[in-house]
N, C-alpha and C positions, 0 to 999 in steps of 0.2 A: 255175424261181424261188420261193424259198420265201416264206410272208409274214411281214410285220414285225409287231412289238409295238410298245405306245405308248412304251415306253422306246428304240425305233429297232434292238432287237435282232430273235433270230430268232423267230417266235412260239411259245411254247412250248406244251405239251399242257395243256388247262384238266382236263380227266377221260376216266378210261376206265371208272370203276365209281361212277356209272354211266356209260357211254358217251356223251357229247353232242357236238354240234356239228350245224347243218344236215345234213351227211353222215354223221353219226355216226362220226367218224373220231377222237374227242376234242376236236380245235381248233376254235377261234372262226374259221374261216376265211370270207372272204366268198364269195359265190355268185350268180352271176347270176339265180336263180330263188327267192332267198331275201329274200323280201317284208320278213320280220320282223326281218330284219339281226340274227341270233343270234351276233353280235361281240364280245360283252363278257363274259369269265368273271367270274361271280360266287360268292359263299359265301351260301347261303340261309341265311336267318336265319325264325324261325318269325313274325315280324312281317313279312316280306317276303311269303312263300307266305298267311298269312292278308288282305295287302291284294291280292294278285294275285287268290288267289279270290273276294274280295268285288266286285273289277271285271272279273269273267267270265272269267278265265283260272286255271282250278284245274288248279296245278301239281303236287299232292300223290297225285291219284288214279291209279294205273298206266293205261295206256292200251297193252297188247301189239299190237294192231294196229298203232300208229303206232311202235312201237320205243321207247315211253315207258314206263321204270319207275315213274315217281311220284317225287317230291323230299322230302327230309327238311331237318331244319335241319343245317348242317354240310357240306353235298353241293356241289360245284361244277357249276357249270353255265354254258354258253352262253346267255346272256339274249338277250332282244328287246332291242336298245337302245331301242325306245319306252318298253317296260314300265320299265326302269332310268331312264329320265328322268322318267316318268310320277310314280314313288315319289320321287323327289329334289323333285319340284316340289310333291308332297302333304305332305313334312315339311316345306315354307315356308308352304304357302298353307292346309291343316288342320292344322296344328301337330302331326303322327304325329310318333311317335318317331325318333329318327334310325338305328334299327335296322330299321326299315322301308326305308330302303336299302341294298341289301345289297352289304357288301365287293367289293370289284373288284381281282382277280388281274393287276396290271398285266402280268407277264409272258406271260401267257396272253390278253390285250386286242389286240385288232387292232388297228392303227393306224387304219384308217378309222372309228373311233368318233370320232376328234378331230375331225372334220368335223361334228359336233353336239355333244361334250361338251370345253371345255377340260381340258389336263393338269391343272389346279391344281386342279379340280373332283376329277377322277380320283384325285390324290394325296390328298386332302383324304378320300377315300372306299376307300383301300388297304387289304388286306387285311394284317393285323399278327399273322404266325404268330409 
């Protein structure tokens, strides 16, 4: 059975260039071994990449041994749910720019994130192509 997105439809592909997802299949699916919950499809911003690196998670530097190409602004990526929430909280508590929270591709974000983030918040940060 296919997984569902936060809109109630079939989970769309987040990215195949770079290839993302816990299983590197392009989708933000759930997986029992994925402790980081790479279930939220986000469009990277320079501010978020800087924020993440400052918090100890460098998403810019390639790591070929981990099949990680390094990310650039504009890339779509199945992001750890906790890191996205951390960025959201930091914009409020630390008054960081709103662009610190990367926009969400709702069609490619797994419905499982709704146990941690309400739909209204996701919609407020939805990617507007």
